[in-house]
C-alpha positions as a Markdown table, in Angstrom:
| # | Residue | x | y | z |
|---|---|---|---|---|
| 1 | Met | 2.6 | -15.6 | -14.0 |
| 2 | Thr | 5.2 | -13.1 | -13.0 |
| 3 | Ile | 8.5 | -13.3 | -11.2 |
| 4 | Asn | 10.7 | -11.5 | -8.8 |
| 5 | Ile | 14.4 | -11.9 | -9.7 |
| 6 | Leu | 17.1 | -9.7 | -8.3 |
| 7 | Ala | 20.1 | -11.9 | -9.0 |
| 8 | Ile | 20.5 | -15.0 | -11.2 |
| 9 | Thr | 23.6 | -17.1 | -11.8 |
| 10 | Val | 23.4 | -18.7 | -15.2 |
| 11 | Ser | 25.4 | -21.1 | -17.3 |
| 12 | Asn | 28.7 | -20.3 | -19.2 |
| 13 | Asp | 30.1 | -18.8 | -15.9 |
| 14 | Ser | 28.0 | -15.7 | -16.5 |
| 15 | Thr | 26.8 | -14.0 | -13.3 |
| 16 | Phe | 24.1 | -11.3 | -13.4 |
| 17 | Ser | 23.7 | -8.9 | -10.5 |
| 18 | Gly | 20.3 | -7.9 | -11.9 |
| 19 | Phe | 18.4 | -7.0 | -15.1 |
| 20 | Leu | 18.5 | -3.8 | -17.0 |
| 21 | Leu | 14.9 | -2.7 | -17.7 |
| 22 | Leu | 14.6 | -0.7 | -20.8 |
| 23 | Gly | 11.1 | 0.4 | -19.9 |
| 24 | Phe | 10.2 | 3.6 | -21.9 |
| 25 | Ser | 13.8 | 4.6 | -22.5 |
| 26 | Asn | 13.1 | 4.6 | -26.3 |
| 27 | Arg | 10.6 | 7.5 | -25.6 |
| 28 | Pro | 12.3 | 9.6 | -22.9 |
| 29 | Gln | 9.8 | 12.4 | -23.4 |
| 30 | Leu | 7.1 | 10.2 | -22.0 |
| 31 | Glu | 8.9 | 9.3 | -18.7 |
| 32 | Thr | 8.0 | 12.5 | -16.7 |
| 33 | Pro | 4.3 | 12.6 | -17.7 |
| 34 | Leu | 4.1 | 8.8 | -17.0 |
| 35 | Phe | 5.7 | 9.3 | -13.7 |
| 36 | Val | 3.2 | 11.9 | -12.6 |
| 37 | Leu | 0.2 | 9.9 | -14.0 |
| 38 | Ile | 1.3 | 6.6 | -12.4 |
| 39 | Leu | 2.0 | 8.3 | -9.1 |
| 40 | Ile | -1.5 | 9.8 | -9.0 |
| 41 | Val | -3.2 | 6.5 | -10.0 |
| 42 | Tyr | -1.1 | 4.6 | -7.4 |
| 43 | Phe | -2.0 | 7.0 | -4.7 |
| 44 | Leu | -5.8 | 6.8 | -5.5 |
| 45 | Ser | -5.6 | 3.0 | -5.8 |
| 46 | Phe | -3.8 | 2.7 | -2.4 |
| 47 | Leu | -6.3 | 5.1 | -0.8 |
| 48 | Gly | -9.4 | 3.3 | -2.2 |
| 49 | Asn | -8.3 | -0.2 | -1.5 |
| 50 | Gly | -6.9 | 0.7 | 1.9 |
| 51 | Thr | -10.2 | 2.3 | 2.8 |
| 52 | Ile | -12.1 | -0.9 | 1.8 |
| 53 | Ile | -9.9 | -3.1 | 4.0 |
| 54 | Leu | -10.2 | -0.7 | 6.9 |
| 55 | Leu | -14.0 | -0.4 | 6.7 |
| 56 | Ser | -14.5 | -4.1 | 6.2 |
| 57 | Trp | -12.4 | -4.8 | 9.3 |
| 58 | Met | -13.8 | -2.1 | 11.6 |
| 59 | Asp | -17.5 | -1.9 | 10.8 |
| 60 | Pro | -19.5 | -4.9 | 12.1 |
| 61 | Arg | -22.2 | -4.2 | 9.5 |
| 62 | Leu | -19.8 | -5.1 | 6.8 |
| 63 | His | -18.8 | -8.4 | 8.3 |
| 64 | Thr | -20.6 | -10.3 | 5.4 |
| 65 | Pro | -19.3 | -12.7 | 2.8 |
| 66 | Met | -19.4 | -10.1 | 0.0 |
| 67 | Tyr | -17.1 | -7.6 | 1.9 |
| 68 | Phe | -14.9 | -10.5 | 3.1 |
| 69 | Phe | -14.2 | -11.3 | -0.6 |
| 70 | Leu | -13.9 | -7.6 | -1.5 |
| 71 | Ser | -11.4 | -6.9 | 1.3 |
| 72 | Asn | -9.3 | -9.8 | 0.0 |
| 73 | Leu | -9.5 | -8.5 | -3.5 |
| 74 | Ser | -8.4 | -5.0 | -2.2 |
| 75 | Phe | -5.5 | -6.6 | -0.4 |
| 76 | Met | -4.5 | -8.5 | -3.6 |
| 77 | Asp | -4.7 | -5.2 | -5.6 |
| 78 | Leu | -2.5 | -3.5 | -3.0 |
| 79 | Cys | 0.1 | -6.3 | -3.3 |
| 80 | Leu | 0.0 | -6.2 | -7.1 |
| 81 | Thr | 0.5 | -2.4 | -7.4 |
| 82 | Thr | 3.0 | -2.1 | -4.5 |
| 83 | Cys | 5.1 | -4.8 | -6.1 |
| 84 | Thr | 5.4 | -3.0 | -9.4 |
| 85 | Val | 4.6 | 0.7 | -9.2 |
| 86 | Pro | 7.2 | 2.0 | -6.7 |
| 87 | Gln | 9.9 | 0.3 | -8.7 |
| 88 | Thr | 8.4 | 1.6 | -12.0 |
| 89 | Leu | 8.4 | 5.1 | -10.6 |
| 90 | Ala | 12.0 | 4.8 | -9.5 |
| 91 | Asn | 12.9 | 3.5 | -13.0 |
| 92 | Leu | 11.2 | 6.4 | -14.7 |
| 93 | Gln | 13.2 | 9.0 | -12.8 |
| 94 | Gly | 16.4 | 7.1 | -12.2 |
| 95 | Arg | 19.3 | 5.9 | -14.3 |
| 96 | Val | 19.5 | 2.4 | -12.8 |
| 97 | Lys | 16.5 | 0.3 | -13.7 |
| 98 | Thr | 15.4 | -2.9 | -11.8 |
| 99 | Ile | 12.1 | -4.5 | -10.8 |
| 100 | Thr | 9.7 | -6.8 | -8.8 |
| 101 | Tyr | 6.1 | -8.1 | -9.3 |
| 102 | Gly | 3.3 | -10.6 | -8.3 |
| 103 | Gly | -0.4 | -11.3 | -9.0 |
| 104 | Cys | -3.5 | -13.5 | -9.0 |
| 105 | Cys | -6.9 | -13.8 | -10.8 |
| 106 | Val | -8.9 | -16.4 | -9.0 |
| 107 | Leu | -10.6 | -14.1 | -6.5 |
| 108 | Leu | -12.6 | -12.4 | -9.3 |
| 109 | Ala | -14.2 | -15.8 | -10.0 |
| 110 | Val | -14.8 | -16.3 | -6.3 |
| 111 | Met | -16.6 | -13.0 | -6.2 |
| 112 | Ala | -18.7 | -13.9 | -9.2 |
| 113 | Tyr | -19.8 | -17.1 | -7.4 |
| 114 | Asp | -20.7 | -14.9 | -4.3 |
| 115 | Arg | -22.8 | -12.5 | -6.5 |
| 116 | Tyr | -24.5 | -15.4 | -8.2 |
| 117 | Ala | -25.5 | -16.9 | -4.8 |
| 118 | Ala | -26.7 | -13.5 | -3.5 |
| 119 | Val | -28.8 | -12.5 | -6.6 |
| 120 | Cys | -30.1 | -15.8 | -7.9 |
| 121 | Arg | -30.7 | -17.6 | -4.6 |
| 122 | Pro | -31.2 | -14.7 | -2.0 |
| 123 | Leu | -33.2 | -16.8 | 0.5 |
| 124 | His | -30.4 | -19.4 | 0.7 |
| 125 | Tyr | -27.5 | -16.9 | 0.5 |
| 126 | Leu | -26.2 | -17.2 | 4.1 |
| 127 | Ala | -26.6 | -21.0 | 4.0 |
| 128 | Ile | -24.7 | -21.3 | 0.7 |
| 129 | Val | -21.9 | -18.7 | 1.4 |
| 130 | His | -21.2 | -19.5 | 5.0 |
| 131 | Pro | -18.0 | -18.4 | 6.8 |
| 132 | Gln | -16.3 | -21.8 | 6.4 |
| 133 | Leu | -16.9 | -21.8 | 2.6 |
| 134 | Cys | -15.7 | -18.2 | 2.3 |
| 135 | Leu | -12.4 | -19.0 | 4.1 |
| 136 | Trp | -11.9 | -22.2 | 2.0 |
| 137 | Leu | -12.5 | -20.2 | -1.3 |
| 138 | Val | -10.1 | -17.4 | -0.3 |
| 139 | Leu | -7.4 | -19.8 | 0.9 |
| 140 | Thr | -7.8 | -21.8 | -2.4 |
| 141 | Ala | -7.4 | -18.6 | -4.4 |
| 142 | Trp | -4.3 | -17.4 | -2.5 |
| 143 | Phe | -2.5 | -20.8 | -2.4 |
| 144 | Thr | -3.1 | -21.6 | -6.1 |
| 145 | Gly | -1.9 | -18.1 | -7.0 |
| 146 | Phe | 1.2 | -18.6 | -4.8 |
| 147 | Gly | 1.9 | -22.0 | -6.2 |
| 148 | Asn | 1.7 | -20.7 | -9.7 |
| 149 | Ser | 4.1 | -17.9 | -9.0 |
| 150 | Val | 6.6 | -20.4 | -7.4 |
| 151 | Leu | 6.3 | -22.7 | -10.4 |
| 152 | Gln | 6.8 | -19.9 | -13.0 |
| 153 | Thr | 9.7 | -18.5 | -11.1 |
| 154 | Ala | 11.5 | -21.8 | -10.8 |
| 155 | Leu | 11.0 | -22.7 | -14.4 |
| 156 | Thr | 12.3 | -19.3 | -15.6 |
| 157 | Met | 15.3 | -19.1 | -13.2 |
| 158 | Ile | 16.8 | -22.3 | -14.5 |
| 159 | Leu | 17.0 | -21.1 | -18.1 |
| 160 | Pro | 20.5 | -20.1 | -19.4 |
| 161 | Leu | 20.6 | -16.5 | -20.4 |
| 162 | Cys | 24.1 | -16.5 | -22.0 |
| 163 | Gly | 24.9 | -12.9 | -21.2 |
| 164 | Arg | 21.5 | -11.4 | -22.0 |
| 165 | Asn | 20.2 | -9.1 | -19.2 |
| 166 | Gln | 18.3 | -6.3 | -21.0 |
| 167 | Leu | 14.5 | -6.6 | -20.7 |
| 168 | Asp | 12.4 | -4.5 | -23.0 |
| 169 | His | 9.8 | -3.9 | -20.4 |
| 170 | Phe | 9.4 | -1.9 | -17.1 |
| 171 | Phe | 9.2 | -5.0 | -14.9 |
| 172 | Cys | 10.2 | -8.7 | -15.0 |
| 173 | Glu | 7.5 | -10.8 | -16.6 |
| 174 | Val | 7.7 | -14.4 | -17.8 |
| 175 | Pro | 7.0 | -13.9 | -21.5 |
| 176 | Val | 9.7 | -11.2 | -21.7 |
| 177 | Met | 12.1 | -13.3 | -19.7 |
| 178 | Leu | 11.7 | -16.2 | -22.0 |
| 179 | Lys | 12.9 | -14.1 | -24.9 |
| 180 | Leu | 16.3 | -13.6 | -23.1 |
| 181 | Ser | 17.1 | -17.3 | -22.9 |
| 182 | Cys | 19.5 | -18.9 | -25.4 |
| 183 | Ala | 18.0 | -22.4 | -24.8 |
| 184 | Asp | 14.9 | -24.0 | -26.3 |
| 185 | Thr | 11.9 | -22.6 | -24.4 |
| 186 | Ser | 9.2 | -24.7 | -26.1 |
| 187 | Phe | 8.4 | -26.5 | -22.8 |
| 188 | Asn | 8.2 | -23.2 | -20.9 |
| 189 | Gln | 5.9 | -21.7 | -23.4 |
| 190 | Ala | 3.6 | -24.7 | -23.5 |
| 191 | Glu | 3.5 | -24.8 | -19.7 |
| 192 | Leu | 2.8 | -21.1 | -19.5 |
| 193 | Phe | 0.0 | -21.4 | -22.1 |
| 194 | Thr | -1.6 | -24.2 | -20.1 |
| 195 | Val | -1.4 | -22.5 | -16.8 |
| 196 | Ser | -2.7 | -19.3 | -18.4 |
| 197 | Val | -5.7 | -21.1 | -19.7 |
| 198 | Phe | -6.4 | -22.5 | -16.3 |
| 199 | Phe | -6.0 | -19.1 | -14.4 |
| 200 | Leu | -7.5 | -16.9 | -17.1 |
| 201 | Val | -9.9 | -18.6 | -19.4 |
| 202 | Val | -11.5 | -20.9 | -16.7 |
| 203 | Pro | -12.2 | -18.0 | -14.2 |
| 204 | Leu | -13.4 | -15.8 | -17.0 |
| 205 | Ser | -15.8 | -18.5 | -18.2 |
| 206 | Leu | -17.1 | -18.9 | -14.6 |
| 207 | Ile | -17.6 | -15.2 | -14.3 |
| 208 | Leu | -19.5 | -14.9 | -17.6 |
| 209 | Leu | -21.6 | -18.0 | -16.6 |
| 210 | Ser | -22.5 | -16.4 | -13.2 |
| 211 | Tyr | -23.5 | -13.2 | -14.8 |
| 212 | Gly | -25.6 | -15.0 | -17.3 |
| 213 | His | -27.6 | -16.4 | -14.4 |
| 214 | Ile | -27.7 | -13.0 | -12.8 |
| 215 | Thr | -29.1 | -11.5 | -16.0 |
| 216 | Arg | -31.9 | -14.1 | -16.1 |
| 217 | Ala | -32.7 | -13.2 | -12.5 |
| 218 | Val | -32.7 | -9.5 | -13.2 |
| 219 | Leu | -35.0 | -9.9 | -16.2 |
| 220 | Lys | -37.6 | -11.3 | -13.8 |
| 221 | Ile | -37.7 | -8.1 | -11.8 |
| 222 | Lys | -41.0 | -6.4 | -12.6 |
| 223 | Ser | -39.8 | -2.8 | -11.9 |
| 224 | Ala | -38.1 | -1.1 | -14.8 |
| 225 | Gln | -36.2 | 1.1 | -12.5 |
| 226 | Gly | -35.0 | -2.0 | -10.5 |
| 227 | Arg | -33.9 | -3.7 | -13.7 |
| 228 | Gln | -32.0 | -0.6 | -14.9 |
| 229 | Lys | -30.2 | -0.3 | -11.6 |
| 230 | Ala | -29.2 | -3.9 | -11.5 |
| 231 | Phe | -28.0 | -3.9 | -15.1 |
| 232 | Gly | -26.0 | -0.7 | -14.4 |
| 233 | Thr | -24.3 | -2.4 | -11.5 |
| 234 | Cys | -23.6 | -5.6 | -13.4 |
| 235 | Gly | -22.4 | -3.7 | -16.4 |
| 236 | Ser | -19.8 | -1.8 | -14.4 |
| 237 | His | -18.6 | -5.1 | -12.8 |
| 238 | Leu | -18.3 | -6.7 | -16.2 |
| 239 | Met | -16.3 | -3.7 | -17.5 |
| 240 | Val | -13.6 | -4.3 | -14.9 |
| 241 | Val | -13.6 | -8.1 | -15.6 |
| 242 | Val | -13.2 | -7.5 | -19.4 |
| 243 | Ile | -10.3 | -5.0 | -18.8 |
| 244 | Phe | -8.5 | -7.2 | -16.4 |
| 245 | Phe | -8.9 | -10.6 | -18.1 |
| 246 | Gly | -8.8 | -9.2 | -21.6 |
| 247 | Thr | -5.4 | -7.5 | -21.1 |
| 248 | Leu | -3.9 | -10.5 | -19.4 |
| 249 | Ile | -5.2 | -12.9 | -22.1 |
| 250 | Ser | -3.8 | -10.7 | -24.8 |
| 251 | Met | -0.5 | -10.8 | -23.0 |
| 252 | Tyr | -0.2 | -14.5 | -22.1 |
| 253 | Leu | -2.2 | -16.3 | -24.7 |
| 254 | Gln | -0.8 | -14.7 | -27.9 |
| 255 | Pro | 1.9 | -16.5 | -29.9 |
| 256 | Pro | 5.4 | -15.5 | -28.8 |
| 257 | Ser | 6.2 | -14.3 | -32.4 |
| 258 | Ser | 3.4 | -11.7 | -32.2 |
| 259 | Tyr | 4.7 | -10.0 | -29.1 |
| 260 | Ser | 5.0 | -6.3 | -29.7 |
| 261 | Gln | 6.8 | -4.8 | -26.6 |
| 262 | Asp | 5.4 | -1.3 | -27.1 |
| 263 | Val | 1.8 | -2.7 | -27.1 |
| 264 | Asn | 2.6 | -5.1 | -24.2 |
| 265 | Lys | 3.9 | -2.3 | -22.1 |
| 266 | Ser | 0.7 | -0.4 | -22.6 |
| 267 | Ile | -1.4 | -3.5 | -21.8 |
| 268 | Ala | 0.6 | -4.1 | -18.6 |
| 269 | Leu | -0.3 | -0.7 | -17.4 |
| 270 | Phe | -3.9 | -1.6 | -17.5 |
| 271 | Tyr | -3.8 | -4.8 | -15.4 |
| 272 | Thr | -1.2 | -3.4 | -12.9 |
| 273 | Leu | -2.7 | 0.1 | -12.5 |
| 274 | Val | -6.2 | 0.6 | -14.0 |
| 275 | Thr | -8.1 | -2.4 | -12.6 |
| 276 | Pro | -6.7 | -2.0 | -9.0 |
| 277 | Leu | -8.0 | 1.6 | -9.2 |
| 278 | Leu | -11.4 | 0.7 | -10.6 |
| 279 | Asn | -12.1 | -2.2 | -8.3 |
| 280 | Pro | -12.8 | -0.2 | -5.1 |
| 281 | Leu | -14.7 | 2.5 | -7.1 |
| 282 | Ile | -17.0 | 0.1 | -8.9 |
| 283 | Tyr | -17.4 | -2.8 | -6.4 |
| 284 | Thr | -17.6 | -1.0 | -3.1 |
| 285 | Leu | -17.3 | 2.8 | -2.8 |
| 286 | Arg | -20.6 | 3.4 | -4.5 |
| 287 | Asn | -22.5 | 1.2 | -2.1 |
| 288 | Lys | -24.8 | 2.7 | 0.5 |
| 289 | Glu | -23.4 | 0.3 | 3.1 |
| 290 | Val | -19.8 | 1.5 | 2.5 |
| 291 | Lys | -20.8 | 5.1 | 2.4 |
| 292 | Gly | -22.6 | 4.7 | 5.7 |
| 293 | Ala | -19.6 | 2.9 | 7.2 |
| 294 | Leu | -17.3 | 5.6 | 6.0 |
| 295 | Arg | -19.5 | 8.3 | 7.6 |
| 296 | Arg | -19.6 | 6.5 | 10.9 |
| 297 | Leu | -15.9 | 6.0 | 10.9 |
| 298 | Leu | -15.3 | 9.7 | 10.2 |
| 299 | Arg | -17.8 | 10.7 | 12.8 |
| 300 | Val | -16.1 | 8.5 | 15.5 |
| 301 | Thr | -12.7 | 9.9 | 14.5 |
| 302 | Met | -13.9 | 13.5 | 14.7 |
| 303 | Asp | -15.6 | 12.9 | 18.1 |
| 304 | Ser | -12.5 | 11.3 | 19.5 |
| 305 | Arg | -10.4 | 14.3 | 18.4 |
| 306 | Arg | -12.8 | 16.7 | 20.0 |
| 307 | Ser | -12.8 | 14.9 | 23.3 |
């Protein structure tokens, strides 16, 4: 749903070498605090997601379907933040402002299916979520996300801009780009709405359905402490889901006339910064298996240095 455009040649013999991103230039007093905050969040997100990928790859005990999906989610988060954050940081501290970005939502729905199979049908878990299915689900997620990005980029790049190259945002995003066009964008808006429903509403519905089944399974647990622990885990997972999908839905499924760029900039910070930071904290780094894998990795590293 986002695009990466560094140079576009448009009609009326107008050639653009890039796009001027207004970002937060209307509030220059916020640029330095935002730079520091975004830099810290990006560093923590990179460290957390990178750790998940490293542990999932190096520790044989984490070679399970759940951590296979989680490592893919962490890699997606790294791609998402690395596409936007370094450029945003440069724009906040520099005079020349340009951008790049990319993203995907389907893996969250894949993870919800994985959790449904593990919680509701534990005895059949390895039979249901076998390696071939894991690979097929992940490839489907990546290829559908890539196909959507290519489609959105192509449809947006062919629009005539007629000398307009100032984006009231801190990165290039399709709804913002459509406002620059001097042509009728009804088809683009209808196509964007349809694709957004498929990539946002459908996965969110699957996630909520999966957690509905999980809730029924948890309610059958006789131990009050067990139920409390399970609900605590599911509640934190759902919090990330609501933040991620809620912010994207509010951005992509609202009527174009209701776009408020100040609000949209704040919303964009959530799905490009907050959720990539929360994912490793909530889904993985609190797990005993991951803590054990991290201790083993640190122990091996320390022993190798001593020897």
